[in-house]
N, C-alpha and C positions, 0 to 999 in steps of 0.2 A: 586839833584834837579829833574833830569829826572824821578827818581823813584816816587817822590812826585807828579809830573805832571801826571804820568801814573796812580797812585793810584786814584787821583781825577777824571781823565778821565774815569777810570773803574767804579768808584762809580756813576758818572753821567749816564753812560750807564745802570748800574743796576737799578738805580732809574727811568730811563726813561721808562722801561718796564711797571711797574705798572701804571704810569701816562698815557701811551698810552692805557692801558687796560681799563681805566675808560672813554675813549672817547665815544662820542655819538654812534659810531658804535656798541659798546658793548651793550648799552641800547637797540638799535634797534634789535640786534641779540637775546637778551634775550626775548624781546617782541614777536618776530617771533617764537622763540622756545616754549614759553608758549602757543601760539595759536595752534601750531602743536600738542603739548602734549595734549591739551584739546580735540583734535580730535583723540587721541590715535595713531597718526602717529609719532612714535618715531624716525624713520630714518630722517624724516623732522625736528623733534625737535632737533636732534643732529647736523645736517648739519650746521646751522648758528653759533653754538658755535664753532664747529671745524674750520670753515672758519676764525674766528678771534682768534683762540686759541694761547695764549702765556704762558699758564701754571699758571694763577692766581688761588688763592684759590677758588674764586667764580666759575670760569670756571670748575675747577676740581670737586667741589661739585655738580654742575649742571650736568656735564657729568656722574658722578657716579650714580646719580639718574636716568638719562635717559637710560643709558646702563642697569641698573637694570630692568627698566620697559621693555626694549627691550629683556630681558633675556640673555644678553651678560654678564654673571656674572664675568668672569675674567677681562674684561675691566672695569666693574663697580667697582670691588674691587681695581683695580690698580689706578683709579682716586680718589676714596675715600682715599686710602692709601697716595697718594700725598697730599691731603687736610689735612689729619691727621699730616703729617710731616711739613706742612706749618703752622699749628696752633695747636701745641702740647697740649695746655690747653683747646682747644675747645671741647665741648661735641658733637655737631651736626655731625661732620664728622665721629666720632667713632660710633655713633648710626647708621649712614648711612652705614658704612663699615660692620656692623653686618649683614645687609640684604643679600648681595651677599655671604658673608662667610657662612651663614646658607644655602643658596641655593646650595652652593658647598660642603656642609657637612663638613666644616672645623671647627669642634667644639672646638678644642684646641685653634685655633686662635680667635674664638669668646670669649672664656673664658679669654684669655689674654687681649682682647680689653675691655671686661666688667671690668676687674680688673684695667685697666688703667683709665677707667672712674671713678671708685670708689676712685682712688688715688687723683683725682681732686675734685670729688663731692661724699663724702662717703655716703650721704643720697639719692643718685639718685635712684629713685624707680624702673625704668626699669632695671638698671644694677644689683641692689640687687636681684630683683625677678628672672631674667633669669639666673643669676649666681647660685641662689638657685636651679632652675630647672635643670641646667646642673649637679650639684652635686647630686640632687635627682635621676636623671636618672642613675647616677653612683653608686647609693646606698650608697653614702657618707652622711649619714643622719645627722650627727653632723655638718658638714660643711654647708649642705643645710639649716638646722634649723637656723644657725647664720644669714644667709642672709634673710630668710623669716621673722625672728624676726624684722629686720629693717623695712620691709615693713608693717608688722602688727602694729608696733608702730606708723608708720606714717599714716596708713589707717586702723584703727581697724575694720571697717565694710566692708572691701574688700573681696569678696568671694574667689577669686583665691589664695590670699596669706594665708587666713585662712585655706582653705582646704589643701593647700600644706604643711603648717606648721604642721597641724594636722597629716598628713601622716608621716612626718618626726618624730614627737614626738611618734607616734604609734610604729614606728620601733625602736625607741630609748628606748622603754619601759616606756615612760612618759605618763601613761594612763590617769591620772587626767587632765593633760594639753591638751591631745588629745581630751578627752571627751568635755571639755569646748569649744574647737575650732570647733569640729564637730557640737555641739549644736548651736553655733553661725552661722555656715554655713547654718544650717536648718532655722535659723531665717532670713537670707538673701535670701535663696532660699528654701521655704517650700517644703518638699517632695523630696529634692535633693537626687538622687540615690547614689552618691559618699559618701555623709555625712552619709546617712542611713547605707550603707555598712560598713563604718568605725566604727560607733557606735556598730554594731553587732560583730565586731572583738574584742571589749574591754571586 
């Protein structure tokens, strides 16, 4: 019986934290934080959140963003990672985490994060496009093309995805497909230097 009582008491304690975190103090802290952020005073924006910090998802997400703006990238990544762990199926903390990882040059972790987004949302445009860019930079053209194709199918008149897929196809020897995409890129941006240079290589 003592174990049962202890379990219930522990559960009550665990659930008491989120309840307290939703108190008016948090609303006031966030309001103060937003006002300071608007003035680009990131230290002042962080302070009220840290003062009431109990580790909720919302607090970690907010601190991740503010530390990123303050260019404290390790702290930003740490808070975003906590938010990711708290809401494993959420997209927003993963996209947030990408920002400090990029600033820290942690490309492999960025790739892993994008792939985790695509497991939840296979059609996510940002994740598909930037995963393609990572593979393009690695000259893994076949893998890059696969991700860019998703974006072009969703946004057929998007310049960035068309020009990126054209470059991947060019390097894969798919000249007809590359020509069509470069031509479309010129329709989107007449006279575009990258598209014109690509056509000259065909």
